C-alpha positions in Angstrom: -4.4 -10.9 49.3 -1.5 -11.5 52.3 0.6 -9.0 53.7 4.4 -10.0 53.1 2.4 -12.5 53.0 -0.5 -10.7 53.2 -1.7 -7.5 51.5 -4.2 -4.6 53.9 -6.9 -4.3 52.1 -7.6 -0.1 51.4 9.5 14.7 25.8 10.0 11.3 23.9 13.6 11.7 25.6 12.4 12.0 28.8 10.5 9.5 28.3 13.3 7.1 27.4 15.3 7.5 31.0 12.4 7.0 32.8 11.2 3.9 30.4 11.4 0.0 31.6 14.0 -1.9 31.4 15.7 -5.1 31.2 18.0 -6.3 34.2 19.5 -9.6 34.7 22.0 -10.5 37.3 24.0 -13.5 37.2 23.2 -15.9 40.8 27.1 -17.3 40.4 30.7 -15.3 39.3 32.3 -16.2 36.1 28.9 -16.7 34.1 27.7 -15.0 31.0 24.1 -15.3 30.4 21.1 -16.4 32.5 19.4 -17.9 29.2 16.3 -19.2 31.6 15.8 -15.8 32.4 14.0 -12.7 30.6 11.7 -10.1 32.1 11.2 -6.2 31.4 10.0 -4.1 34.6 8.2 -0.8 34.4 8.8 1.5 35.9 12.6 0.7 37.2 12.4 2.6 40.2 9.8 4.0 42.2 9.5 7.5 44.2 7.0 7.4 47.2 5.7 10.1 48.8 4.2 8.2 52.0 1.6 9.4 55.0 2.4 7.6 58.6 -0.3 5.4 59.0 -2.0 5.2 55.4 -1.5 3.0 53.2 -0.8 3.7 49.1 -0.8 1.0 46.8 1.3 0.9 43.9 1.4 -1.5 40.8 4.4 -2.5 38.7 4.3 -4.2 35.2 6.4 -7.1 34.8 6.7 -8.4 31.2 8.2 -12.4 30.9 9.7 -12.4 27.3 11.1 -16.0 27.3 9.7 -18.6 25.2 8.2 -20.9 27.6 6.4 -20.2 30.4 8.2 -18.0 33.2 8.4 -18.6 37.0 9.6 -15.8 39.4 9.6 -15.5 43.2 9.1 -11.9 45.0 10.4 -10.7 48.4 11.9 -7.6 49.4 15.2 -6.5 50.3 17.4 -3.5 51.6 19.3 -1.5 50.0 22.5 0.4 50.4 24.9 2.8 48.6 28.6 2.6 48.8 30.6 5.5 48.9 31.0 4.9 45.2 27.5 4.9 44.3 27.0 1.1 43.6 24.0 -0.7 45.1 23.7 -3.8 47.6 21.0 -5.6 48.5 20.6 -7.3 51.7 18.0 -10.4 52.6 19.3 -9.4 56.4 16.7 -6.7 57.8 18.6 -3.5 59.1 17.9 -1.2 62.0 15.5 1.0 60.9 14.2 -1.1 57.8 10.8 0.0 56.3 11.0 -3.2 54.8 8.3 -4.1 57.2 6.2 -0.6 56.5 5.5 -3.4 52.9 2.9 -5.7 51.8 3.4 -8.1 48.8 0.3 -9.0 47.1 2.0 -12.4 46.5 5.5 -13.9 46.6 5.5 -16.8 43.5 4.2 -15.5 40.0 3.9 -17.6 36.5 3.9 -15.6 33.6 3.2 -17.0 29.9 5.5 -16.6 27.5 5.4 -12.6 26.1 3.0 -11.9 29.1 2.0 -9.0 31.2 1.5 -8.9 34.8 0.5 -5.9 36.9 2.0 -6.8 40.5 0.8 -4.4 43.4 2.6 -3.9 46.4 1.5 -1.5 49.4 3.5 1.3 51.6 2.5 2.0 55.0 4.4 3.8 57.4 3.4 3.6 60.9 1.8 6.4 62.8 4.3 8.9 64.1 7.2 8.2 61.7 9.2 11.1 61.3 10.2 12.6 58.6 12.9 11.2 56.0 13.4 8.5 53.5 13.8 4.9 53.7 14.7 2.8 50.6 14.2 -0.9 50.0 13.9 -2.9 47.0 11.3 -5.2 45.9 13.2 -8.7 44.0 12.1 -10.3 40.9 13.7 -13.6 40.7 13.9 -16.8 38.1 13.1 -19.8 39.6 13.9 -21.8 36.7 17.9 -21.8 36.2 20.2 -22.7 33.6 23.2 -24.9 33.5 26.3 -22.6 32.5 29.4 -24.2 30.8 32.4 -22.9 32.0 35.9 -24.8 31.4 34.9 -28.5 33.4 32.4 -26.9 35.2 28.3 -26.1 35.3 27.6 -23.4 37.2 23.6 -23.1 38.1 22.3 -19.7 36.7 19.3 -17.5 38.0 18.4 -14.3 37.3 16.9 -11.2 39.6 15.7 -7.9 39.0 16.2 -5.4 41.7 13.7 -2.2 41.6 14.2 0.5 44.2 11.8 2.0 46.3 12.2 5.6 48.1 10.1 6.0 50.5 9.4 9.7 51.6 7.8 10.5 54.7 6.6 13.8 56.2 7.2 16.0 53.3 10.5 14.7 52.9 12.3 16.4 50.2 16.1 17.0 47.8 17.9 20.2 48.2 19.8 19.9 45.4 22.6 23.1 44.9 25.0 23.5 42.1 28.5 24.4 43.5 30.9 23.9 40.3 31.7 22.8 37.2 34.9 21.5 35.8 35.9 19.3 32.5 36.9 15.5 33.5 39.6 13.7 32.1 39.7 10.4 31.9 42.1 7.9 29.1 41.6 11.2 27.0 38.3 11.9 27.1 36.8 15.1 28.2 33.7 14.8 30.0 32.0 18.2 31.2 30.5 17.4 34.9 28.5 19.6 37.2 29.0 19.4 41.3 25.9 18.9 42.8 25.2 18.4 46.3 21.7 17.5 48.2 21.5 19.7 51.3 17.6 17.8 52.3 16.5 14.7 53.5 15.3 13.0 50.3 17.2 11.3 47.5 17.0 13.7 44.2 17.2 14.0 40.5 18.3 16.5 38.0 16.3 16.7 34.6 15.9 19.0 31.5 17.8 20.1 28.3 20.6 23.0 28.1 21.4 24.4 24.9 25.1 24.5 24.7 27.4 26.0 22.0 31.4 25.0 21.1 34.1 26.3 19.7 33.3 25.7 15.8 29.9 27.5 16.5 27.9 24.6 16.4 24.8 24.6 18.8 23.1 21.6 20.5 21.4 20.3 23.3 23.2 18.7 26.1 21.2 17.1 29.3 22.1 15.7 33.0 23.2 11.8 33.2 19.9 10.6 34.7 21.5 9.4 38.9 20.4 9.8 42.1 21.8 12.8 44.3 21.7 11.1 47.7 21.1 13.0 51.4 23.9 14.7 52.9 25.9 13.4 49.9 28.1 15.4 46.8 27.9 13.9 43.5 29.3 15.0 40.0 27.1 14.9 37.2 28.0 14.0 34.0 25.9 16.6 30.9 25.6 14.2 28.0 25.3 15.9 24.5 21.9 15.0 22.9 22.1 13.3 19.6 19.0 14.2 17.0 17.2 11.2 15.4 19.3 9.3 13.8 22.3 10.8 14.2 25.1 10.4 16.2 25.9 12.8 19.1 28.3 15.4 18.2 32.3 16.3 18.8 32.8 18.8 20.9 35.3 21.1 20.2 36.2 23.7 23.5 36.1 25.5 24.9 32.6 25.1 25.0 29.4 27.3 26.7 26.6 25.5 28.4 23.3 27.5 29.9 19.5 26.7 30.4 17.5 25.8 33.3 17.8 22.5 35.4 15.0 21.3 37.9 13.9 18.7 40.4 10.8 17.9 41.4 9.4 22.1 41.7 12.6 23.7 41.7 14.3 25.2 39.2 17.9 26.2 38.7 19.3 28.3 36.0 23.0 27.9 34.5 25.5 29.3 33.2 28.7 27.5 32.3 32.1 27.7 30.3 34.4 24.5 30.4 37.9 25.1 29.3 40.0 22.7 27.5 
């Protein structure tokens, strides 16, 4: 195997949140679909604990679901998160990038229809790397383009997937704290949210289930939105009612009381909240 070119030798609901995803990104604006690209990647992201000077190998599974053999290109990108929490990918190597730490198994790949491929990569932080977090993405791009008509113009369309890898070195970890709760009202819809600050040096996510009881006496479970909370930043995390199998989520009658425990890593925080209309 070659290193970046060559590789160096060496609860059903919660599961749904961590399952494989199908992502299609269009290469040209205004196009409606990239019909020549259809792939699942699992897991949808990696949170890697790394040691300086030590190579660690990881595997992602690519499932090509197109009707004919799919041809793909693999490469890395730098990642930045905007103030609105949107993601930007960049081919340019940014200062402090950890992409030089990464070795990909290969650069191009062909996968038969409805077949899977276990793709390997290694991350090797150099000796002396300080504690902290570095983020990059492994990009899976379709080499087979499709032309999509829009008016009198044909747009060449290619799809790609960006799998984000959070590399945490030197024991870096999130330090989350819930600083408040409120009822967010938008377009007449009410949404319970908690404000979460991260004073640590790594990205964190809240997990767990809470027990809620609304003004009508209905009891049901709620869970936090599965989104990243970045180091040194605060984020409003929505709490969503969990639907029972085969049923719609309950219609909440306010005020709402929410109790229970949320966790991240080995940490836990007990909540006793009330949301007033």
